[in-house]
C-alpha positions in Angstrom: 97.6 77.0 129.5 100.0 79.9 130.0 100.6 82.1 126.9 100.3 85.5 125.4 98.5 86.5 122.2 99.1 89.6 120.1 95.6 90.4 118.7 94.7 93.2 116.3 92.1 95.6 117.8 90.2 97.4 115.1 89.0 100.9 115.4 85.7 101.1 117.3 86.1 97.9 119.2 86.8 97.5 122.9 89.5 95.1 124.2 86.7 92.9 125.6 85.1 92.7 122.2 88.4 91.5 120.7 88.7 88.8 123.3 85.1 87.7 122.8 85.5 87.5 119.0 88.7 85.5 119.4 86.9 83.0 121.7 84.1 82.7 119.2 86.6 81.8 116.5 88.6 79.5 118.8 86.2 77.5 120.9 89.0 75.8 122.7 89.6 79.1 124.6 85.9 79.4 125.6 86.5 78.4 129.3 90.1 79.7 129.7 90.6 83.0 131.5 91.9 85.8 129.2 92.6 89.5 130.0 94.4 92.3 128.2 97.6 94.0 129.5 96.9 97.7 128.8 93.7 99.2 127.5 93.3 100.5 124.0 90.5 103.1 123.8 87.7 102.1 121.3 88.9 105.0 119.1 92.4 103.4 118.9 93.5 100.6 116.8 96.6 98.4 117.1 98.1 95.4 118.8 96.4 94.3 122.0 98.5 92.1 124.3 96.2 89.3 125.6 97.2 87.2 128.5 95.9 83.6 128.6 95.4 81.2 131.5 98.0 81.5 134.3 99.6 84.4 132.4 96.7 86.5 133.6 98.4 86.6 137.0 101.3 88.4 135.5 99.2 91.4 134.3 100.7 93.9 136.7 104.2 93.0 135.4 103.1 93.8 131.8 101.5 97.1 132.8 104.8 98.3 134.0 106.5 97.8 130.6 107.3 100.7 128.2 104.8 101.2 125.4 104.9 103.1 122.2 101.9 105.1 120.9 101.4 106.9 117.6 98.6 109.5 117.3 97.1 111.9 115.0 96.2 115.2 116.6 93.7 117.8 115.5 94.6 121.3 116.8 92.2 124.2 117.1 89.1 122.1 117.7 87.3 121.5 121.0 84.3 119.2 121.5 81.9 118.8 124.5 83.5 115.4 125.2 87.1 116.4 124.4 87.4 113.8 121.7 86.3 113.5 118.0 83.0 111.9 119.0 81.7 115.0 120.6 79.8 118.0 119.4 82.1 120.8 118.2 82.2 123.6 120.8 85.1 125.7 119.6 86.8 125.9 116.1 90.2 127.3 115.3 88.9 130.5 113.9 87.3 131.4 117.2 90.4 130.4 119.1 92.6 132.5 116.8 90.4 135.6 117.4 90.5 135.1 121.2 94.3 134.7 121.1 94.8 137.9 119.0 92.7 140.2 121.1 95.5 141.3 123.5 
């Protein structure tokens, strides 16, 4: 088998969880190698390109392709992990005061 699948990766899931869930729903893929071409962070959602069977050998070719990302950005907030999952360390009000103390 040599094919590609476009699978939806929900928010909070890892790419591996998506592949495992797909294999659970489609037992015929249980013993067939599958990998993803480009990692989507667990905090991201979107289309995950999954390579199946011999297509796994072409992974590097897919990683070189152009990709499109859309993001929502929160300005003026800093956390200890530098993402929305962390503990807030700095808020915009504090940043504003620091910037205006010339």
